[in-house]
C-alpha positions, 0 to 999 in steps of 0.5 A: 353636764350643765342643763341649758334652756336649749337642752331643756327645749330639746328634752321637752320636744323628745318627751312630746314625741315620745308621748305621742308615739305612746298614744299613737303607734306609727304606721308602716306607711309613715316610715317606708313607701315605694311611691313618689306621690309628689315631686318637688324642687326648692331653693333659698338664698339670702333673699328668700326661698321658693319651690315648685311641686308637681304631682308624681303618682298622685295628682297635683296641679303644678304649684309654685311658691316663694317667700321673701326673707325679712331684713332681720333674717337677711342681715344675719346671713354669713357673707364676705360682707358679713363674715360674723353672721349667725345664719349660713346658706345651708341653714336657709336651704334647710328652712326652704325644705321645711317650708316646702313640706308645709306648702305641700301639707296645705295643698293636699292630704300628705297622709301616708304619702311620700314626697321627693324633694330636690335641692341644690345644697348638699349639706342640708340634704345630708342633714335631712337624710340623717336628721343630724346637722353638722352645724354648730349653730342651733338653728339647723337643729330647730329646723330638723326638729320642726321637720320631724314634728310636722312629719309626725303630726301629718303622718306623711311618709319620711320625705326623700331629699335628694341632691341635684346639682345647681347652676351659677 
């Protein structure tokens, strides 16, 4: 097996997480919760991403966010006009889930709290639920590692990501 720079990055991240786990045991509330503390919905397209957070069992003033993707991202999205693009809509939806989590952690203390996130993109929902993208493109792997590292840092309970049917 050839050790590429991508494999080195994965190994560095894994070592970092393992060292952190050795220093600080994982609390059971970081793994399992029966409470839906915060409830949100996020979505993405080639133009940008956005979402809404609402309080569940924890109080939270309704919070909406939106980001416009810069041209260097939109120019890489696979489409009929750009079949050789390097980013799929599912990649963007996964990025929206990570951004959605980051917005929540900036608004409230998420330690030992659980977020429920609804998304209309089945692949990204499955990737987060399994923490394993079925994508050959490396961006999905990077985004999932970012989500895992954020969860470890904030000590948030693993988010419940659920699929909801979108409309056209």
